[in-house]
C-alpha positions in Angstrom: 32.6 202.6 120.2 33.0 199.3 120.8 36.9 198.4 121.6 39.1 197.5 118.7 37.6 200.4 116.6 40.0 203.5 115.1 39.0 205.2 118.8 41.9 202.9 120.0 44.7 201.2 118.4 44.2 197.2 118.8 47.1 196.0 120.5 49.5 194.8 118.1 48.4 198.4 115.4 49.8 200.8 113.7 50.0 203.4 117.3 52.9 201.0 118.7 54.4 198.5 116.7 54.9 195.3 117.8 58.5 193.6 119.7 60.7 192.9 116.9 59.2 195.6 114.6 61.3 197.9 113.2 61.0 200.6 116.1 64.2 198.3 117.9 66.3 195.6 116.1 65.9 192.0 117.5 68.7 190.7 118.9 71.8 190.1 116.7 70.3 191.8 113.9 72.3 195.2 112.6 71.6 197.8 115.8 74.2 195.5 117.2 76.6 193.1 115.8 77.0 189.5 117.0 79.4 188.4 118.5 82.5 186.9 116.7 81.4 189.4 114.4 82.8 192.8 111.6 83.2 194.6 115.0 85.2 192.7 117.5 87.5 190.2 114.3 87.7 186.4 116.0 90.6 184.8 118.0 93.1 183.0 115.5 91.3 185.2 112.7 93.0 188.3 110.7 92.3 190.5 112.7 95.0 188.3 115.3 97.1 187.8 113.4 98.3 191.1 111.9 98.3 193.1 116.2 99.5 190.2 117.9 102.2 187.4 116.2 101.2 183.7 117.7 102.8 182.0 119.7 105.0 179.5 118.8 108.4 179.7 117.4 109.3 183.1 117.1 110.1 183.5 120.5 112.1 181.0 121.1 114.6 181.3 117.6 116.7 184.1 119.8 117.2 182.2 122.4 118.0 179.0 119.8 120.5 181.4 118.6 122.2 182.4 121.2 122.3 178.9 122.4 123.8 177.4 119.6 126.3 180.8 119.4 127.4 179.7 123.4 128.3 176.6 122.7 129.9 176.8 119.4 132.8 179.6 121.8 132.5 177.2 124.6 133.7 174.5 122.0 136.4 176.6 120.7 137.7 178.1 123.4 138.0 174.5 125.3 139.3 173.3 122.1 142.3 176.2 121.9 142.7 175.5 125.4 142.9 171.3 125.7 144.7 171.4 122.7 147.6 173.3 122.9 148.1 171.9 126.1 148.4 169.4 124.8 151.0 170.8 121.9 153.1 172.4 123.9 153.3 170.6 127.4 151.7 167.2 127.6 153.3 166.2 124.3 156.1 168.0 123.0 157.9 168.3 119.9 161.8 167.3 121.1 164.0 169.9 119.6 165.0 168.9 116.2 168.5 167.0 115.8 170.8 169.8 114.4 172.9 166.8 111.9 169.5 167.1 109.5 170.4 170.9 109.3 171.6 172.1 105.6 176.0 171.8 105.7 178.2 173.0 103.1 177.7 172.3 99.2 173.7 171.8 99.8 171.8 173.5 96.7 167.7 174.0 97.9 165.8 177.1 97.0 162.1 178.1 95.5 161.6 178.4 92.1 158.1 180.5 93.3 159.9 183.7 94.2 162.7 182.9 92.4 165.3 182.6 94.9 167.9 179.4 95.2 170.1 179.2 98.5 173.9 177.9 98.1 175.3 176.8 101.4 179.3 177.5 101.6 179.9 177.4 105.4 178.2 176.3 108.9 180.3 178.3 111.3 179.5 177.2 115.0 174.9 177.8 114.7 175.8 180.3 111.4 175.5 179.5 107.0 177.4 181.7 105.0 175.4 181.3 101.9 175.4 182.3 98.2 172.2 183.8 97.7 171.7 183.7 93.7 168.1 185.9 92.6 166.6 185.5 89.6 165.2 188.0 87.3 161.8 189.1 87.7 162.4 187.4 91.1 158.9 188.4 93.7 160.9 186.9 96.4 159.2 186.3 99.8 156.7 188.6 101.2 156.8 191.7 103.8 158.6 189.9 106.3 161.1 190.1 109.5 162.6 188.9 112.2 163.1 188.7 116.2 166.3 187.6 116.8 168.3 188.0 114.0 169.7 190.7 111.5 170.4 189.7 107.8 173.3 191.4 105.7 173.0 191.3 101.8 175.9 191.6 100.5 176.0 192.6 97.1 178.6 190.5 94.0 176.4 190.7 91.2 173.7 192.5 89.5 171.4 195.2 91.7 169.2 194.6 94.6 166.6 194.9 95.8 164.4 195.7 99.2 161.3 196.5 100.3 161.6 198.6 103.3 158.1 199.7 105.6 158.4 202.8 104.0 160.7 202.8 101.2 162.3 201.1 98.8 166.6 200.7 98.6 168.9 200.0 95.6 172.4 197.8 96.7 174.4 197.7 93.3 177.8 195.3 93.8 180.7 195.4 95.9 177.1 197.1 98.2 176.0 196.2 101.3 173.0 196.3 103.1 172.0 195.0 107.2 168.3 195.0 108.1 168.0 194.5 111.4 166.0 192.4 113.7 162.3 193.3 113.7 162.4 195.5 110.4 159.8 194.2 107.4 161.7 193.8 104.3 161.1 191.9 101.3 164.7 191.2 98.5 163.6 190.8 94.9 164.7 191.8 91.9 162.9 193.5 89.1 166.0 193.3 86.5 166.8 191.4 83.8 170.1 190.2 85.0 169.9 187.9 88.0 170.6 189.2 91.3 174.1 187.0 93.8 173.8 188.0 97.4 176.8 186.6 98.7 179.4 187.2 101.5 183.0 185.3 104.1 180.8 186.6 107.1 177.8 183.9 108.6 174.8 186.0 107.2 171.6 183.7 108.7 171.5 181.0 111.1 171.4 177.0 110.4 168.3 176.6 111.5 166.8 179.9 109.2 168.3 177.5 106.5 166.7 174.2 107.5 163.3 176.0 107.9 163.7 177.5 104.0 165.0 174.7 103.5 160.7 173.4 105.0 158.5 175.1 103.4 159.9 176.1 99.9 159.0 172.9 98.7 155.7 173.7 100.5 155.6 177.0 98.8 156.0 175.3 95.5 153.6 172.9 95.4 151.0 175.6 96.2 152.6 178.8 94.2 152.2 180.1 97.5 150.7 180.6 100.4 148.5 177.6 101.0 147.0 176.4 103.9 149.1 173.4 104.2 151.7 176.6 104.7 150.6 177.8 107.6 149.6 174.9 109.0 153.8 173.8 109.4 154.2 177.5 110.5 152.7 176.9 112.9 154.8 174.4 114.6 157.7 175.1 112.6 158.0 179.2 114.0 160.6 178.4 116.5 163.1 177.4 113.7 161.8 179.8 111.5 161.9 183.3 112.9 160.0 184.6 110.4 157.2 186.4 110.8 154.6 188.1 107.9 155.0 192.5 108.1 151.2 192.7 107.2 149.6 190.8 109.7 150.0 192.5 113.3 151.2 189.9 115.6 148.5 188.8 118.0 146.3 188.0 114.9 149.5 185.6 113.8 148.8 184.3 117.8 145.6 183.9 117.3 145.8 181.8 114.7 148.7 179.7 116.1 146.4 179.0 118.3 144.0 177.3 116.7 146.2 176.2 113.7 148.9 174.2 115.5 146.7 171.6 117.3 145.2 170.9 114.2 148.3 170.4 112.8 149.9 168.0 115.1 146.6 166.2 114.8 147.1 166.0 110.8 150.9 164.9 111.3 152.9 168.0 110.6 156.4 168.7 112.9 157.7 171.1 113.9 161.2 170.1 111.5 159.9 166.7 108.7 162.2 164.9 107.8 160.8 163.6 104.9 161.8 167.3 103.3 165.3 167.4 105.0 168.4 167.2 103.1 169.8 165.7 105.3 167.9 162.5 107.3 169.0 160.5 110.4 166.5 158.6 111.9 165.0 161.4 113.7 161.5 162.7 115.3 160.3 159.3 116.0 158.0 161.0 118.7 156.9 163.5 118.9 152.7 163.1 117.7 149.7 163.4 119.7 148.9 159.2 119.4 152.3 159.2 120.6 
């Protein structure tokens, strides 16, 4: 038979599929996915975004936070060290003039606490006072004094004194002594006023001066305020009054933070404007000179 008849299939016939036919898939066909197809996600596409986070701000963000935190702590440390060095050693406040302290016949008090103080006599640096406690007076917060005791001698009414673990009552003719470092809070829950007085010195004259300083701030804010905390941070040496519910290290740390700011804002250890007697005192003693 001639070439090309049925005995031998011609090239390109059905016996052999032509190149590119169904027997072998062409390049780029379904048998092998093209580069960038579904078998391997393209670079930068959705697949790469989910498997590995892209480079950018996310990796740098924690470093920025740590740098910011470190810078903030460093600035606070510098403020505390430099501010207290200026406060205590470079521009120390002069001691208050005792001539500005309360004298016999002076009266002062706090409407908020319900306490009125009248100075009966001053013996050396101790004050003999009469304390009038109004009905329903809540008194000061639970506090203590490091360097002096308080003797409460009741003349009229019934005085209540809260201690750390109990409340004691003191009636007319009775007395109760609060030792140094003992947390206490005198108050009057009754309907009659309480009069506390004694012929002996009750409190240091400087403590009476402190009360005359902080009572106006207490009444102005109707309680503890930021202004009062600023004042207490620089007036503490003459006050010797410490809140019992706040740990001592916390109070010390708070004073370290507040005292430099208080000085810059014009607070002093004794403000002549709130003194009962105000000669020319404390002309110096601020950071400005």
